[in-house]
Structures are given as structure tokens and as C-alpha cells.
C-alpha positions as CSV (number, residue, x, y, z in Angstrom):
1,X,3.3,-3.2,-10.6
2,X,1.6,-0.3,-12.2
3,X,2.7,3.2,-11.4
4,X,0.6,5.0,-8.8
5,X,1.2,8.6,-7.8
6,X,0.4,10.2,-4.5
7,X,-2.8,12.2,-4.6
8,X,-1.0,15.2,-2.9
9,X,2.4,15.5,-4.5
10,X,2.1,13.2,-7.6
11,X,5.3,11.4,-6.7
12,X,5.3,7.6,-7.0
13,X,4.0,5.7,-3.9
14,X,6.7,3.5,-2.5
15,X,6.1,-0.1,-3.8
16,X,6.3,-1.6,-0.2
17,X,3.6,0.8,0.9
18,X,1.4,0.1,-2.1
19,X,1.8,-3.7,-1.4
20,X,1.1,-3.4,2.3
21,X,-1.9,-1.1,1.9
22,X,-3.4,-1.6,-1.6
23,X,-6.1,1.1,-1.1
24,X,-3.7,3.9,-0.2
25,X,-3.4,7.0,-2.3
26,X,-0.7,8.7,-0.4
27,X,3.2,8.4,-0.1
28,X,4.8,7.6,3.2
29,X,5.5,11.3,3.9
30,X,2.0,12.4,3.3
31,X,0.4,9.5,5.1
32,X,2.2,10.6,8.2
33,X,1.2,14.2,7.7
34,X,-2.5,13.6,7.2
35,X,-2.5,12.2,10.7
36,X,-3.1,15.7,11.9
37,X,-6.5,15.7,10.1
38,X,-7.6,12.4,11.3
39,X,-5.6,10.0,9.1
40,X,-6.1,8.5,5.6
41,X,-8.6,5.8,6.8
42,X,-11.1,5.4,9.5
43,X,-12.1,2.1,11.1
44,X,-15.8,1.6,11.2
45,X,-17.4,-1.2,13.3
46,X,-20.9,-2.7,13.0
47,X,-22.6,-5.0,15.4
48,X,-23.8,-8.3,13.8
49,X,-27.5,-8.9,14.5
50,X,-28.3,-12.6,14.7
51,X,-31.9,-12.4,15.8
52,X,-34.8,-13.2,13.3
53,X,-36.1,-10.5,11.1
54,X,-38.9,-8.6,12.8
55,X,-38.2,-10.0,16.2
56,X,-38.4,-7.5,19.2
57,X,-35.5,-9.3,20.9
58,X,-32.2,-8.4,19.5
59,X,-29.3,-10.8,19.6
60,X,-25.8,-9.6,18.8
61,X,-23.3,-12.1,17.6
62,X,-20.1,-10.1,17.1
63,X,-18.6,-7.0,15.5
64,X,-17.5,-6.6,11.9
65,X,-14.9,-3.9,11.2
66,X,-13.8,-2.4,8.0
67,X,-11.7,0.6,6.8
68,X,-13.3,3.5,5.1
69,X,-11.4,6.3,3.3
70,X,-11.4,9.5,5.3
71,X,-12.3,11.9,2.5
72,X,-12.9,14.9,4.8
73,X,-9.3,14.7,6.0
74,X,-8.0,14.2,2.5
75,X,-9.8,17.3,1.2
76,X,-8.6,19.4,4.2
77,X,-5.0,18.1,3.9
78,X,-4.9,18.7,0.1
79,X,-6.2,22.3,0.7
80,X,-3.5,22.9,3.4
81,X,-0.7,21.4,1.2
82,X,-1.8,23.7,-1.8
83,X,-1.8,26.7,0.4
84,X,1.7,25.9,1.7
85,X,3.2,25.2,-1.7
86,X,1.6,28.4,-3.3
87,X,3.5,30.7,-0.9
């Protein structure tokens, strides 16, 4: 497995974490700490529309969910971490 460093502290991300959450950019310690800012990821849900295009009647078939990186939280957390370490 290729080396991946934490985006905050630059230390290696634990192999177990990288395998369980391939999209992660944070080590375990910082993944817990970013929870104060809303977490590393956000779950987004969209209703599936099954009606014909242009129809006035809307039929919803289900919900599709996916994770999106919480860039706002990451930026705020990185700034706070840098302010703490510069003291």
C-alpha cells in the first residue's frame, strides 16, 4: 500500500483506517478531533424521481445517499490546528 500522510500532521495514516475508509485524508486522532467542526465527511441524500421527464406528477422511488468531503470543516480544523501548534 502506498504511503499516505495525514493532511493535518503529515504522519502516516494507519493502514487499517486507509483500508476501511479509502477516501480519508486524516489519521485516527485528527478524524476524532474534526468532529467538533462537523466531521470529515457529510452524508448527502437525493430523492430518486421515477416520473417521466416533463410530467407534472412527481413519483419518487427511493433515496440515494453518498458521502461528500466536508471541506469547510477541514479548513477550519486545519487553521485551528496551526494556531495551536504555533504557540
